[in-house]
N, C-alpha and C positions, 0 to 999 in steps of 0.2 A: 503494499499500498503505499501511496506516495505523500509524504508528510507536506502538509497546508503552507504554501509558502507566505510570509508575512512582512508587511511595511507598514511600522511605525512610525508615525510623525507626528510633532506634539506642535499645534497651533501656538500660535504667538500669544494670542488671546483669551487661549481658553485652556481651563484644566483637565478636560477630557482628551485622551490622547486620540489621533485617525487613525482607526486600526483597519487594513486590510488585507484579509486574508481569502485562502478559496472559499472558507467557509462562513467566516464572519467578518462583518465592515461593520465600523462604527464610524459617523459622521455627522456633523450639523444636527445634533440632537436626536439621532435616529441609531437604530443596530438593526442590521440582517442576519438572522442565522440561519444556515441552512442545516437541519435537521431530518433525522430518518422519518418517513411515513409510518406510523405503527401500523394504518391501519390497511396495507399495500407494503407492496415492494418498493416501492417509488421514493422520493423524498419531496420536502416540503421547505419553504422559506415562512418566517417568523418575523415580522416589522415592528418590532418594540421602540416605543417614545420614551427617551429619558423620563426618570423619574416615576413610569407608569410601571406596574404588574404583570399587567397582560398585554400578550402583543395585541396591536391595533389592524393585525390582517396576519392571516395565516393561507397561505396558498401552496397549490404544487409548484414543484420545481422542476426544472429539465434534465433529464439524464445526460451526463457526459456521454463521449465519445464510445467508451468502453461498457456502456450500456451495464454499470455495476455501482459505479460512482457518479454523485452529482456533478452537474458544470459546473466551474469555478463563477464566482462570485465577479463581476468587472464593475466600472464607473457607469457603463449605460443601465445595466440594470439596476443596479443600486437606485440609481437617479428613478426611474422608473417606478421602483418601490417606494420611494420616500414620497413620491408624486401621490400614488394608490393610495397607500396607507392616508397621507393627508387628508385626502377627498374623504375617505373613509370616516375619519374623524368629525372632519366639518360637518357632513350628512348626519352623523349618530349627534351633533352638538344642536344641530337646527331640528333634528326629530324632537329630542328633550325637549329645547327652548319651545316647540310648537305642543308638546303635551303640558307645560308648566304654564302656559300664557295664552290667553284668549283675548279677545278686544271684539267690542260691538260699538256700532254707530247708531245714535238714535237721536230723533230732535225732540227738544225739549223747550216748551214756549218758543222764543225766536230764536233760539240757539242749535246749531247741534253738538250734541255732546259723544266722545269717547269713553268707553265702560270699559275697562280693563281688567280681568282677573289673575292674577301672577299666585302662583303654588309656590309656598318655600319648604322643599321636601326634606324639614329637619326629622332626625331619626327619632328625638324626645319629643317633640312638638311641631309638628307639621300643621300648618295654617296658610290660609290665601290672604291676598290685600287686594281688595275691590277697589278701584279709584276710578275717578269721575274727571276727565278732562274736557273744559271747553273747548270752542273751535278755535282758538289759538294755542292751544294746547297745556293751557295753565289748570295747577291742579285745583279742583273745587271742593272736592270730597274725597275721604279716603276711609275706609274701614276693615278691621280683620274678621275674617270669616272661615268657615272651617274649610280643610282643603278639598271637600268635596263638592262644594259648592256647586253649583249647574247656572251657570251664565249663560241668561237666552235672552233675546230681545226684550221677553216679558218682563225677565226680572231685571233689567238693566232699567225699564221704564218704572217698574214699581216704585224701585230705588230712589229714583229721582223724583217721581212723585210724591212720594213719602218723605222728600225732604233731606234724600241723603241719611236716613235715620235705619237703622234696625229693623 
């Protein structure tokens, strides 16, 4: 079996060294690690963002020419993996934001209001904030509600018509 060839160089402005081995690359806050795929006889690559315990992305990795060992990582592959893993994280963050934030526009008197529901997923004491903003985006009311509060057009109108009270 051939030894992994390694190049380690230290960035002037970083404490983390750049690692460029056949099965392990680390650079720009990301680590790519080629691992044996336990489900079959192939290989996989795991992309881990610095500071995270779990990989952002795990996917199949190409076999080398000998059809037994994985293809070595290279700069182009690492760059593509970083881009893909970053996109996965961005989509996950967007999905999380969408699940924790709802917004409805209503008319109230002579003004149009935006009513937002922002869920705060605290482990010990989860809650949500119901906030009313006027047409200029100025906050006119805010109230703490249960995290399972259902923000609907009707609940927003009822809250506004009730003077923004509970």
